[in-house]
Biopython code that builds the backbone (N, CA, C, O; Angstrom):
import numpy as np
from Bio.PDB.StructureBuilder import StructureBuilder

atoms = [
    (1, "UNK", "N", (0.842, -1.181, 0.000)),
    (1, "UNK", "CA", (0.000, 0.000, 0.000)),
    (1, "UNK", "C", (0.885, 1.240, 0.000)),
    (1, "UNK", "O", (1.867, 1.308, 0.739)),
    (2, "UNK", "N", (0.540, 2.206, -0.817)),
    (2, "UNK", "CA", (1.374, 3.397, -0.910)),
    (2, "UNK", "C", (0.986, 4.428, 0.148)),
    (2, "UNK", "O", (-0.094, 4.372, 0.737)),
    (3, "UNK", "N", (1.870, 5.337, 0.362)),
    (3, "UNK", "CA", (1.699, 6.386, 1.362)),
    (3, "UNK", "C", (0.634, 7.368, 0.878)),
    (3, "UNK", "O", (0.614, 7.723, -0.301)),
    (4, "UNK", "N", (-0.247, 7.809, 1.770)),
    (4, "UNK", "CA", (-1.326, 8.748, 1.427)),
    (4, "UNK", "C", (-0.912, 10.205, 1.608)),
    (4, "UNK", "O", (-1.465, 11.087, 0.951)),
    (5, "UNK", "N", (0.071, 10.476, 2.507)),
    (5, "UNK", "CA", (0.464, 11.855, 2.801)),
    (5, "UNK", "C", (1.973, 11.947, 2.999)),
    (5, "UNK", "O", (2.607, 11.029, 3.519)),
    (6, "UNK", "N", (2.525, 13.062, 2.578)),
    (6, "UNK", "CA", (3.940, 13.366, 2.803)),
    (6, "UNK", "C", (4.043, 14.790, 3.313)),
    (6, "UNK", "O", (3.168, 15.621, 3.074)),
    (7, "UNK", "N", (5.136, 15.052, 4.022)),
    (7, "UNK", "CA", (5.506, 16.443, 4.252)),
    (7, "UNK", "C", (6.745, 16.691, 3.414)),
    (7, "UNK", "O", (7.711, 15.930, 3.452)),
    (8, "UNK", "N", (6.690, 17.777, 2.653)),
    (8, "UNK", "CA", (7.826, 18.186, 1.834)),
    (8, "UNK", "C", (8.533, 19.305, 2.570)),
    (8, "UNK", "O", (7.902, 20.278, 2.982)),
    (9, "UNK", "N", (9.833, 19.174, 2.738)),
    (9, "UNK", "CA", (10.634, 20.180, 3.440)),
    (9, "UNK", "C", (11.459, 20.957, 2.418)),
    (9, "UNK", "O", (12.244, 20.380, 1.666)),
    (10, "UNK", "N", (11.269, 22.261, 2.403)),
    (10, "UNK", "CA", (12.004, 23.164, 1.516)),
    (10, "UNK", "C", (12.910, 24.046, 2.362)),
    (10, "UNK", "O", (12.606, 24.301, 3.528)),
    (11, "UNK", "N", (14.021, 24.517, 1.794)),
    (11, "UNK", "CA", (14.859, 25.451, 2.547)),
    (11, "UNK", "C", (14.051, 26.710, 2.892)),
    (11, "UNK", "O", (13.377, 27.264, 2.023)),
    (12, "UNK", "N", (14.110, 27.156, 4.120)),
    (12, "UNK", "CA", (13.376, 28.353, 4.546)),
    (12, "UNK", "C", (13.927, 29.586, 3.843)),
    (12, "UNK", "O", (15.127, 29.691, 3.586)),
    (13, "UNK", "N", (13.037, 30.506, 3.542)),
    (13, "UNK", "CA", (13.447, 31.752, 2.886)),
    (13, "UNK", "C", (14.450, 32.524, 3.727)),
    (13, "UNK", "O", (15.283, 33.257, 3.194)),
    (14, "UNK", "N", (14.370, 32.357, 5.050)),
    (14, "UNK", "CA", (15.286, 33.067, 5.950)),
    (14, "UNK", "C", (16.700, 32.501, 5.889)),
    (14, "UNK", "O", (17.651, 33.123, 6.363)),
    (15, "UNK", "N", (16.829, 31.293, 5.288)),
    (15, "UNK", "CA", (18.134, 30.654, 5.228)),
    (15, "UNK", "C", (18.398, 29.733, 6.404)),
    (15, "UNK", "O", (19.403, 29.023, 6.434)),
    (16, "UNK", "N", (17.489, 29.747, 7.378)),
    (16, "UNK", "CA", (17.633, 28.891, 8.552)),
    (16, "UNK", "C", (16.381, 28.032, 8.699)),
    (16, "UNK", "O", (15.264, 28.549, 8.697)),
    (17, "UNK", "N", (16.568, 26.732, 8.823)),
    (17, "UNK", "CA", (15.434, 25.835, 9.033)),
    (17, "UNK", "C", (14.771, 25.404, 7.742)),
    (17, "UNK", "O", (15.359, 25.464, 6.663)),
    (18, "UNK", "N", (13.508, 24.961, 7.886)),
    (18, "UNK", "CA", (12.758, 24.424, 6.757)),
    (18, "UNK", "C", (11.357, 25.016, 6.715)),
    (18, "UNK", "O", (10.786, 25.365, 7.748)),
    (19, "UNK", "N", (10.814, 25.123, 5.514)),
    (19, "UNK", "CA", (9.399, 25.404, 5.317)),
    (19, "UNK", "C", (8.760, 24.070, 4.962)),
    (19, "UNK", "O", (9.230, 23.379, 4.059)),
    (20, "UNK", "N", (7.699, 23.703, 5.660)),
    (20, "UNK", "CA", (7.047, 22.406, 5.485)),
    (20, "UNK", "C", (5.714, 22.588, 4.768)),
    (20, "UNK", "O", (4.926, 23.469, 5.111)),
    (21, "UNK", "N", (5.473, 21.739, 3.764)),
    (21, "UNK", "CA", (4.198, 21.699, 3.062)),
    (21, "UNK", "C", (3.708, 20.255, 3.109)),
    (21, "UNK", "O", (4.432, 19.336, 2.725)),
    (22, "UNK", "N", (2.473, 20.056, 3.580)),
    (22, "UNK", "CA", (1.887, 18.720, 3.615)),
    (22, "UNK", "C", (1.096, 18.499, 2.322)),
    (22, "UNK", "O", (0.276, 19.329, 1.930)),
    (23, "UNK", "N", (1.357, 17.372, 1.674)),
    (23, "UNK", "CA", (0.661, 17.029, 0.433)),
    (23, "UNK", "C", (-0.056, 15.695, 0.602)),
    (23, "UNK", "O", (0.436, 14.791, 1.277)),
    (24, "UNK", "N", (-1.229, 15.588, -0.025)),
    (24, "UNK", "CA", (-2.039, 14.376, 0.007)),
    (24, "UNK", "C", (-2.079, 13.756, -1.388)),
    (24, "UNK", "O", (-1.985, 14.458, -2.395)),
    (25, "UNK", "N", (-2.218, 12.452, -1.429)),
    (25, "UNK", "CA", (-2.264, 11.732, -2.701)),
    (25, "UNK", "C", (-3.534, 12.112, -3.465)),
    (25, "UNK", "O", (-4.617, 12.212, -2.888)),
    (26, "UNK", "N", (-3.378, 12.322, -4.768)),
    (26, "UNK", "CA", (-4.510, 12.587, -5.647)),
    (26, "UNK", "C", (-4.780, 11.321, -6.464)),
    (26, "UNK", "O", (-4.093, 10.311, -6.308)),
    (27, "UNK", "N", (-5.769, 11.390, -7.320)),
    (27, "UNK", "CA", (-6.074, 10.258, -8.203)),
    (27, "UNK", "C", (-5.207, 10.266, -9.461)),
    (27, "UNK", "O", (-5.275, 9.335, -10.264)),
    (28, "UNK", "N", (-4.396, 11.303, -9.638)),
    (28, "UNK", "CA", (-3.583, 11.454, -10.847)),
    (28, "UNK", "C", (-2.252, 10.712, -10.727)),
    (28, "UNK", "O", (-1.757, 10.446, -9.631)),
    (29, "UNK", "N", (-1.696, 10.389, -11.891)),
    (29, "UNK", "CA", (-0.342, 9.833, -11.985)),
    (29, "UNK", "C", (0.511, 10.816, -12.761)),
    (29, "UNK", "O", (0.025, 11.491, -13.669)),
    (30, "UNK", "N", (1.791, 10.897, -12.402)),
    (30, "UNK", "CA", (2.712, 11.798, -13.086)),
    (30, "UNK", "C", (3.318, 11.156, -14.312)),
    (30, "UNK", "O", (2.970, 10.026, -14.654)),
    (31, "UNK", "N", (4.224, 11.857, -14.984)),
    (31, "UNK", "CA", (4.855, 11.344, -16.192)),
    (31, "UNK", "C", (5.666, 10.072, -15.973)),
    (31, "UNK", "O", (5.877, 9.304, -16.913)),
    (32, "UNK", "N", (6.123, 9.840, -14.745)),
    (32, "UNK", "CA", (6.878, 8.631, -14.432)),
    (32, "UNK", "C", (5.985, 7.469, -14.009)),
    (32, "UNK", "O", (6.477, 6.381, -13.708)),
    (33, "UNK", "N", (4.661, 7.700, -13.986)),
    (33, "UNK", "CA", (3.718, 6.656, -13.612)),
    (33, "UNK", "C", (3.479, 6.543, -12.118)),
    (33, "UNK", "O", (2.774, 5.637, -11.672)),
    (34, "UNK", "N", (4.055, 7.449, -11.336)),
    (34, "UNK", "CA", (3.897, 7.418, -9.886)),
    (34, "UNK", "C", (2.773, 8.363, -9.462)),
    (34, "UNK", "O", (2.396, 9.251, -10.227)),
    (35, "UNK", "N", (2.235, 8.186, -8.253)),
    (35, "UNK", "CA", (1.150, 9.049, -7.789)),
    (35, "UNK", "C", (1.567, 10.510, -7.681)),
    (35, "UNK", "O", (2.716, 10.832, -7.378)),
    (36, "UNK", "N", (0.597, 11.382, -7.938)),
    (36, "UNK", "CA", (0.792, 12.816, -7.760)),
    (36, "UNK", "C", (0.169, 13.212, -6.432)),
    (36, "UNK", "O", (-0.941, 12.793, -6.101)),
    (37, "UNK", "N", (0.897, 14.022, -5.679)),
    (37, "UNK", "CA", (0.459, 14.538, -4.383)),
    (37, "UNK", "C", (0.321, 16.048, -4.510)),
    (37, "UNK", "O", (1.085, 16.688, -5.232)),
    (38, "UNK", "N", (-0.669, 16.625, -3.795)),
    (38, "UNK", "CA", (-0.886, 18.070, -3.866)),
    (38, "UNK", "C", (-1.244, 18.608, -2.483)),
    (38, "UNK", "O", (-1.801, 17.901, -1.643)),
    (39, "UNK", "N", (-0.903, 19.899, -2.270)),
    (39, "UNK", "CA", (-1.317, 20.537, -1.019)),
    (39, "UNK", "C", (-2.785, 20.952, -1.153)),
    (39, "UNK", "O", (-3.386, 20.791, -2.215)),
    (40, "UNK", "N", (-3.352, 21.484, -0.079)),
    (40, "UNK", "CA", (-4.774, 21.834, -0.063)),
    (40, "UNK", "C", (-5.135, 22.871, -1.118)),
    (40, "UNK", "O", (-6.257, 22.866, -1.624)),
    (41, "UNK", "N", (-4.207, 23.758, -1.456)),
    (41, "UNK", "CA", (-4.483, 24.802, -2.451)),
    (41, "UNK", "C", (-4.367, 24.280, -3.882)),
    (41, "UNK", "O", (-4.891, 24.894, -4.812)),
    (42, "UNK", "N", (-3.679, 23.143, -4.062)),
    (42, "UNK", "CA", (-3.439, 22.616, -5.406)),
    (42, "UNK", "C", (-2.260, 23.261, -6.104)),
    (42, "UNK", "O", (-1.946, 22.908, -7.240)),
    (43, "UNK", "N", (-1.601, 24.200, -5.446)),
    (43, "UNK", "CA", (-0.472, 24.899, -6.066)),
    (43, "UNK", "C", (0.797, 24.063, -6.000)),
    (43, "UNK", "O", (1.544, 23.988, -6.975)),
    (44, "UNK", "N", (1.045, 23.435, -4.854)),
    (44, "UNK", "CA", (2.233, 22.588, -4.705)),
    (44, "UNK", "C", (1.843, 21.174, -5.130)),
    (44, "UNK", "O", (1.000, 20.538, -4.498)),
    (45, "UNK", "N", (2.463, 20.690, -6.207)),
    (45, "UNK", "CA", (2.176, 19.358, -6.739)),
    (45, "UNK", "C", (3.485, 18.627, -6.966)),
    (45, "UNK", "O", (4.458, 19.206, -7.448)),
    (46, "UNK", "N", (3.501, 17.343, -6.611)),
    (46, "UNK", "CA", (4.728, 16.559, -6.748)),
    (46, "UNK", "C", (4.381, 15.112, -7.067)),
    (46, "UNK", "O", (3.442, 14.546, -6.508)),
    (47, "UNK", "N", (5.145, 14.530, -7.964)),
    (47, "UNK", "CA", (5.072, 13.094, -8.225)),
    (47, "UNK", "C", (6.092, 12.449, -7.289)),
    (47, "UNK", "O", (7.262, 12.831, -7.291)),
    (48, "UNK", "N", (5.656, 11.477, -6.490)),
    (48, "UNK", "CA", (6.548, 10.845, -5.522)),
    (48, "UNK", "C", (6.536, 9.341, -5.760)),
    (48, "UNK", "O", (5.483, 8.705, -5.736)),
    (49, "UNK", "N", (7.727, 8.781, -5.992)),
    (49, "UNK", "CA", (7.838, 7.346, -6.248)),
    (49, "UNK", "C", (7.768, 6.560, -4.946)),
    (49, "UNK", "O", (7.823, 7.134, -3.858)),
    (50, "UNK", "N", (7.647, 5.249, -5.067)),
    (50, "UNK", "CA", (7.600, 4.391, -3.874)),
    (50, "UNK", "C", (8.941, 4.362, -3.149)),
    (50, "UNK", "O", (9.029, 3.847, -2.035)),
    (51, "UNK", "N", (9.990, 4.910, -3.769)),
    (51, "UNK", "CA", (11.304, 5.016, -3.118)),
    (51, "UNK", "C", (11.548, 6.415, -2.549)),
    (51, "UNK", "O", (12.649, 6.719, -2.092)),
    (52, "UNK", "N", (10.519, 7.263, -2.580)),
    (52, "UNK", "CA", (10.634, 8.605, -2.021)),
    (52, "UNK", "C", (11.281, 9.622, -2.943)),
    (52, "UNK", "O", (11.642, 10.712, -2.501)),
    (53, "UNK", "N", (11.435, 9.284, -4.217)),
    (53, "UNK", "CA", (12.000, 10.233, -5.184)),
    (53, "UNK", "C", (10.909, 11.227, -5.571)),
    (53, "UNK", "O", (9.778, 10.842, -5.866)),
    (54, "UNK", "N", (11.262, 12.503, -5.564)),
    (54, "UNK", "CA", (10.287, 13.567, -5.785)),
    (54, "UNK", "C", (10.566, 14.284, -7.100)),
    (54, "UNK", "O", (11.700, 14.661, -7.395)),
    (55, "UNK", "N", (9.508, 14.462, -7.879)),
    (55, "UNK", "CA", (9.564, 15.282, -9.088)),
    (55, "UNK", "C", (8.495, 16.366, -8.916)),
    (55, "UNK", "O", (7.301, 16.075, -8.966)),
    (56, "UNK", "N", (8.919, 17.595, -8.715)),
    (56, "UNK", "CA", (7.978, 18.697, -8.566)),
    (56, "UNK", "C", (7.321, 18.964, -9.908)),
    (56, "UNK", "O", (7.956, 18.863, -10.958)),
    (57, "UNK", "N", (6.027, 19.310, -9.857)),
    (57, "UNK", "CA", (5.260, 19.538, -11.076)),
    (57, "UNK", "C", (4.649, 20.933, -11.039)),
    (57, "UNK", "O", (3.965, 21.277, -10.074)),
    (58, "UNK", "N", (4.881, 21.743, -12.068)),
    (58, "UNK", "CA", (4.273, 23.075, -12.086)),
    (58, "UNK", "C", (2.757, 22.965, -12.148)),
    (58, "UNK", "O", (2.221, 22.090, -12.828)),
    (59, "UNK", "N", (2.068, 23.851, -11.439)),
    (59, "UNK", "CA", (0.609, 23.848, -11.456)),
    (59, "UNK", "C", (0.059, 24.999, -12.283)),
    (59, "UNK", "O", (-1.155, 25.132, -12.433)),
    (60, "UNK", "N", (0.946, 25.831, -12.822)),
    (60, "UNK", "CA", (0.526, 26.961, -13.645)),
    (60, "UNK", "C", (1.642, 27.381, -14.583)),
    (60, "UNK", "O", (2.787, 26.947, -14.455)),
    (61, "UNK", "N", (1.286, 28.226, -15.517)),
    (61, "UNK", "CA", (2.254, 28.705, -16.495)),
    (61, "UNK", "C", (3.385, 29.493, -15.865)),
    (61, "UNK", "O", (3.173, 30.246, -14.915)),
    (62, "UNK", "N", (4.565, 29.323, -16.384)),
    (62, "UNK", "CA", (5.774, 30.044, -15.975)),
    (62, "UNK", "C", (6.214, 29.740, -14.544)),
    (62, "UNK", "O", (7.080, 30.432, -14.009)),
    (63, "UNK", "N", (5.639, 28.728, -13.921)),
    (63, "UNK", "CA", (6.044, 28.349, -12.568)),
    (63, "UNK", "C", (7.253, 27.418, -12.647)),
    (63, "UNK", "O", (7.274, 26.480, -13.444)),
    (64, "UNK", "N", (8.243, 27.682, -11.825)),
    (64, "UNK", "CA", (9.425, 26.822, -11.723)),
    (64, "UNK", "C", (9.535, 26.397, -10.261)),
    (64, "UNK", "O", (10.183, 27.072, -9.461)),
    (65, "UNK", "N", (8.896, 25.271, -9.912)),
    (65, "UNK", "CA", (8.890, 24.867, -8.506)),
    (65, "UNK", "C", (10.266, 24.480, -7.997)),
    (65, "UNK", "O", (11.064, 23.876, -8.714)),
    (66, "UNK", "N", (10.530, 24.836, -6.754)),
    (66, "UNK", "CA", (11.793, 24.489, -6.105)),
    (66, "UNK", "C", (11.752, 23.022, -5.681)),
    (66, "UNK", "O", (10.691, 22.497, -5.342)),
    (67, "UNK", "N", (12.899, 22.372, -5.702)),
    (67, "UNK", "CA", (13.008, 20.975, -5.289)),
    (67, "UNK", "C", (13.116, 20.903, -3.767)),
    (67, "UNK", "O", (13.935, 21.608, -3.179)),
    (68, "UNK", "N", (12.300, 20.058, -3.114)),
    (68, "UNK", "CA", (12.409, 19.949, -1.660)),
    (68, "UNK", "C", (13.704, 19.252, -1.254)),
    (68, "UNK", "O", (14.296, 18.509, -2.037)),
    (69, "UNK", "N", (14.131, 19.502, -0.027)),
    (69, "UNK", "CA", (15.324, 18.832, 0.487)),
    (69, "UNK", "C", (14.976, 17.480, 1.089)),
    (69, "UNK", "O", (15.851, 16.632, 1.267)),
    (70, "UNK", "N", (13.680, 17.273, 1.407)),
    (70, "UNK", "CA", (13.254, 15.987, 1.978)),
    (70, "UNK", "C", (11.773, 15.772, 1.720)),
    (70, "UNK", "O", (11.000, 16.727, 1.662)),
    (71, "UNK", "N", (11.384, 14.518, 1.567)),
    (71, "UNK", "CA", (9.978, 14.105, 1.504)),
    (71, "UNK", "C", (9.808, 13.028, 2.562)),
    (71, "UNK", "O", (10.366, 11.936, 2.452)),
    (72, "UNK", "N", (9.026, 13.351, 3.591)),
    (72, "UNK", "CA", (8.859, 12.428, 4.701)),
    (72, "UNK", "C", (7.424, 11.906, 4.737)),
    (72, "UNK", "O", (6.480, 12.695, 4.783)),
    (73, "UNK", "N", (7.250, 10.564, 4.716)),
    (73, "UNK", "CA", (5.895, 10.025, 4.787)),
    (73, "UNK", "C", (5.249, 10.343, 6.137)),
    (73, "UNK", "O", (5.915, 10.363, 7.172)),
    (74, "UNK", "N", (3.955, 10.588, 6.102)),
    (74, "UNK", "CA", (3.187, 10.865, 7.318)),
    (74, "UNK", "C", (2.172, 9.753, 7.535)),
    (74, "UNK", "O", (1.727, 9.128, 6.572)),
    (75, "UNK", "N", (1.799, 9.497, 8.782)),
    (75, "UNK", "CA", (0.771, 8.488, 9.029)),
    (75, "UNK", "C", (-0.576, 8.974, 8.503)),
    (75, "UNK", "O", (-0.811, 10.178, 8.396)),
    (76, "UNK", "N", (-1.461, 8.028, 8.176)),
    (76, "UNK", "CA", (-2.819, 8.401, 7.763)),
    (76, "UNK", "C", (-3.513, 9.114, 8.904)),
    (76, "UNK", "O", (-3.202, 8.899, 10.076)),
    (77, "UNK", "N", (-4.441, 9.950, 8.549)),
    (77, "UNK", "CA", (-5.195, 10.717, 9.565)),
    (77, "UNK", "C", (-6.129, 9.837, 10.328)),
    (77, "UNK", "O", (-6.838, 10.312, 11.216)),
]
sb = StructureBuilder()
sb.init_structure("model")
sb.init_model(0)
sb.init_chain("A")
sb.init_seg("    ")
for serial, (resi, resn, name, xyz) in enumerate(atoms, 1):
    if name == "N":
        sb.init_residue(resn, " ", resi, " ")
    sb.init_atom(name, np.array(xyz, "f"), 0.0, 1.0, " ", f" {name:<3s}", serial, name[0])
structure = sb.get_structure()
């Protein structure tokens, strides 16, 4: 069974610590055939493999999403 939720950790804008975004599994699959996860707003989208490899996916034109430093699985709610 695959993970339903991840927290994605990005470098904090302040340069210290991390900014955390929680993403939930959607019904979509990415270009690599792995599940796509999205935050509540739908702006942060990522394809995450069963090995924890992350491919960020733009949700709008001209968006260049930053690569997270970590993807950590979360327990189901």
